[in-house]
C-alpha positions in Angstrom: 109.9 90.6 90.3 111.5 92.7 92.8 111.9 92.6 96.4 112.6 95.5 98.4 112.9 96.0 102.2 110.3 98.6 103.5 111.4 101.1 105.7 110.4 101.4 109.5 109.7 105.0 111.1 108.5 104.2 114.4 105.5 102.6 114.0 105.3 103.8 110.2 106.1 101.3 107.3 107.5 103.5 104.3 107.3 101.7 100.9 110.5 101.9 99.4 109.4 100.7 96.3 106.7 103.5 95.7 109.5 105.8 96.8 111.9 104.8 94.4 109.5 105.3 91.6 108.1 108.6 92.8 112.1 109.6 92.8 112.4 108.1 89.4 109.6 110.0 87.9 111.3 113.4 89.2 114.4 112.5 87.4 112.4 112.2 84.3 111.0 115.3 84.6 114.5 117.1 85.4 115.9 115.4 82.3 113.1 117.0 80.0 113.7 120.2 82.1 117.3 120.1 81.2 116.9 119.1 77.7 114.5 121.9 77.3 116.2 124.5 79.0 116.4 128.2 76.9 113.5 126.7 74.5 110.0 128.5 74.3 108.3 125.2 74.7 110.3 124.1 77.8 107.4 125.0 80.5 104.7 122.8 78.6 106.7 119.9 77.7 108.1 120.0 81.8 104.1 120.0 82.9 103.3 117.0 80.3 106.4 115.3 81.6 104.6 115.5 85.5 101.8 114.4 84.1 103.6 111.3 82.4 104.8 110.4 86.1 101.0 110.6 87.6 100.0 108.5 84.3 102.4 105.9 85.4 102.0 105.8 88.8 97.9 105.5 88.6 98.6 102.6 86.0 101.0 101.0 87.8 98.7 100.7 90.9 95.5 100.1 89.2 97.1 97.7 86.9 96.5 95.2 89.9 92.8 95.2 89.1 93.4 93.8 85.6 95.2 90.8 87.3 93.6 90.5 90.6 90.1 91.8 90.1 88.4 89.4 92.6 90.8 90.3 95.3 90.8 94.1 94.8 87.0 93.9 94.8 87.0 92.2 98.3 89.6 94.3 99.3 89.7 97.6 97.6 92.5 98.9 99.9 94.8 96.1 97.9 95.1 99.2 95.4 96.9 101.4 98.0 99.2 98.5 99.2 99.8 96.6 96.3 100.7 97.3 92.4 100.4 95.1 89.3 104.2 94.4 89.9 106.3 94.0 86.8 103.4 93.7 84.6 102.2 96.9 86.0 105.5 98.7 85.5 105.3 97.6 82.2 102.0 98.8 81.4 102.7 102.1 83.2 105.6 102.9 81.2 103.8 102.3 78.1 100.8 104.6 79.0 103.2 107.5 79.7 105.4 107.2 76.7 102.4 107.0 74.5 101.0 110.0 76.4 104.3 112.1 75.8 104.4 111.0 72.0 100.7 112.0 71.3 101.0 115.4 73.0 104.3 116.2 70.8 103.4 114.6 67.9 100.3 116.9 67.2 103.1 119.8 67.3 106.4 118.7 66.2 106.4 115.8 64.6 107.5 112.3 65.2 111.3 112.4 65.7 111.1 115.4 68.2 108.1 113.6 70.0 110.2 110.4 70.2 112.8 112.4 71.5 111.1 114.1 74.5 109.6 110.5 75.3 112.9 108.8 75.3 114.5 111.4 77.4 111.7 111.4 80.2 111.8 107.5 79.8 115.7 107.1 79.9 115.7 109.7 82.9 113.1 107.7 84.9 114.3 104.4 84.1 118.1 105.2 85.1 116.9 106.3 88.7 114.8 103.5 88.7 117.6 100.9 88.1 119.9 102.8 90.2 117.4 102.5 92.9 116.7 99.1 92.7 120.5 98.0 92.4 121.4 100.1 95.5 118.6 98.7 97.7 117.7 95.1 96.1 120.2 92.3 97.1 118.3 89.8 94.7 119.0 91.9 91.3 120.6 89.9 88.8 122.4 91.1 85.4 119.4 92.2 83.7 119.1 95.2 86.4 122.7 96.3 85.9 122.4 96.1 82.0 119.2 98.1 82.3 121.0 100.7 84.2 124.1 100.8 82.0 121.9 101.2 78.9 119.2 103.6 80.1 122.1 105.8 81.5 124.1 106.0 78.3 120.9 106.7 76.6 120.3 109.6 78.7 123.8 110.9 78.5 123.7 111.1 74.5 120.2 112.6 75.0 120.9 115.7 77.1 124.7 115.9 75.8 125.4 118.5 72.9 128.1 115.8 71.6 129.1 112.3 72.4 132.3 113.8 73.7 130.8 115.4 76.4 128.4 112.5 76.8 131.3 109.8 77.2 132.7 112.1 79.9 129.8 112.7 81.7 129.3 109.0 81.8 132.7 108.6 83.6 132.1 111.1 85.9 128.6 109.2 86.8 130.5 106.0 87.1 133.0 107.2 89.9 130.1 108.6 91.6 128.1 105.5 91.6 131.2 103.4 92.8 131.6 106.1 95.7 127.9 105.6 96.6 128.2 101.9 96.8 131.1 101.9 98.8 129.7 104.2 101.3 126.4 102.3 101.4 128.4 98.7 101.3 130.6 100.0 104.3 127.9 101.8 106.5 124.3 99.8 105.8 123.7 97.0 107.9 120.7 94.5 108.0 118.5 93.4 110.6 120.6 91.5 113.1 118.2 88.2 113.1 118.9 87.9 109.6 121.0 85.1 109.1 120.6 83.5 112.6 118.9 80.9 114.0 114.9 81.7 114.4 114.2 81.5 117.9 111.6 78.7 118.2 108.5 79.3 120.4 105.2 77.5 121.1 101.8 78.9 120.9 98.2 77.8 120.7 96.0 78.1 117.5 92.1 78.8 117.5 91.2 75.4 118.5 93.6 75.2 121.5 96.3 73.1 119.9 99.7 73.8 120.4 102.0 74.6 117.6 105.7 74.8 117.6 107.5 76.8 114.8 110.2 73.7 115.0 107.5 71.2 113.9 107.9 73.1 110.3 111.7 72.3 110.4 112.8 71.0 106.8 110.2 73.7 105.3 110.3 76.7 104.4 108.5 79.1 106.8 106.5 82.4 105.9 105.8 83.7 109.2 103.8 86.5 109.3 102.8 88.8 112.5 99.6 90.6 112.0 96.4 92.2 113.8 92.7 92.6 112.5 92.8 95.9 113.1 95.7 96.4 110.7 94.1 97.6 107.3 97.2 96.4 105.5 97.2 92.8 107.0 93.4 92.6 106.2 94.7 93.6 102.4 97.9 90.9 102.8 95.7 88.1 104.0 94.4 86.9 100.5 97.9 86.7 99.2 98.9 84.7 102.3 96.1 82.4 101.4 96.8 82.1 98.0 100.7 81.3 98.9 99.5 78.6 101.2 97.0 76.8 98.8 99.6 77.1 95.5 102.9 76.3 97.4 101.6 73.5 100.0 103.1 70.8 97.5 106.6 72.9 97.4 107.4 72.7 101.1 106.5 76.3 101.5 104.0 76.9 104.8 102.5 80.0 106.2 102.7 80.5 109.9 100.6 83.2 111.1 101.1 85.0 114.3 98.5 87.1 115.8 99.1 89.9 118.4 96.4 88.7 120.4 98.1 90.9 123.4 96.8 93.6 121.1 93.4 92.6 120.2 89.9 93.2 122.0 89.5 89.5 122.3 90.1 86.0 120.5 86.5 86.1 119.3 87.1 88.8 117.1 90.3 87.1 115.5 88.2 84.0 115.0 85.4 85.7 113.2 88.1 87.4 111.0 89.6 84.2 110.1 86.0 82.8 109.2 84.9 85.8 107.3 88.1 85.3 105.3 88.0 82.2 104.8 91.8 81.6 105.8 93.0 78.0 106.3 96.5 78.3 107.0 97.9 78.0 110.4 97.3 80.7 112.8 98.5 80.9 116.5 97.7 83.4 119.2 100.6 85.8 120.9 98.3 86.4 123.9 101.2 87.6 126.0 102.9 89.6 123.5 106.5 87.8 124.3 107.0 85.9 120.9 106.2 89.9 119.6 109.1 91.1 121.4 111.4 88.3 121.2 111.4 89.1 117.2 111.4 92.7 117.8 107.9 93.4 115.8 106.5 96.9 116.3 104.9 97.4 113.1 102.4 95.2 111.2 102.2 93.4 109.2 106.2 92.0 109.6 107.1 88.7 107.9 110.0 86.5 108.4 111.0 84.2 105.8 112.8 81.1 107.6 114.6 78.5 105.9 114.2 74.7 105.9 117.3 74.7 108.3 115.6 77.1 110.8 117.6 80.0 109.8 115.9 83.6 109.2 116.9 84.6 105.3 114.6 87.8 105.1 112.6 90.0 107.1 109.8 92.2 105.4 108.1 95.3 106.9 104.7 96.1 105.7 102.6 94.5 103.0 104.0 92.0 100.9 102.5 90.6 97.7 101.9 86.7 96.6 104.5 87.3 94.1 107.5 88.7 96.6 106.2 85.8 98.9 106.6 83.0 96.6 110.0 84.7 95.2 111.6 84.8 98.8 110.4 81.1 99.7 111.7 80.0 96.8 115.3 81.7 97.3 115.2 80.4 100.9 114.7 76.9 99.8 
């Protein structure tokens, strides 16, 4: 399971994972376009490569219904903000590659059909692995191996000879090293990541005082949200599931409602009752905590480790699996 930081532009949150896969799909199409240059069937195969991208994205998103049908039925917008995760990636890849193989098998036979499908798949996978390695700090040896394997396969599929393929790989390796050097030297994380989480005291819906420091010794998934935020509404079942499943693992959910931006506290209370939420919910009536934590987009989630230090900041919707992984790494 990957955990990618989203990008905030003003109050808008851009889903980086979706952007990576869109770009990867385009790279897959360009790989087919390059391979088919000068061939009479180029336009048709490029068109089918675009269809494969759309099939991949649809299956990746819709696969959430297979793994969490109750959540999708209750919150249909979950299909917009979430996906089937890694299992969805495999299902989408299987569907898209099968489509490309079948379309070309009927006309040119199995060998050519496999080559076309592999060209598109290698192009998309190489771009996707590169994006993950570049942007996700939690990637491991599997992702690096995947990048090397798919890039090597793509080079040999697109090159007229092994010698040219190896030369292309060498150039690609140098280019990647330059990109990583630039990103590592200019990129910067949120100034709050790694710092001690500012303590605060707010009241819950029953008027009881709750302090962040009350949960010292546990990993805290601190979520800032509002009832009018559609993404927050779709995210809440994931928060509830994490709270119930991880309660015995010293992981707690602390939900901070942006009450200063709500019409009334009663609206918050009705929302909580309707959703059946059981995790701690506190009310930021003045908006001071939102300002202190620099929250300008919803939802925003901070992962606070048992020592009270912020380990991660996530903009936009975060799924149950991503929260679970982030909490485990902070433990």
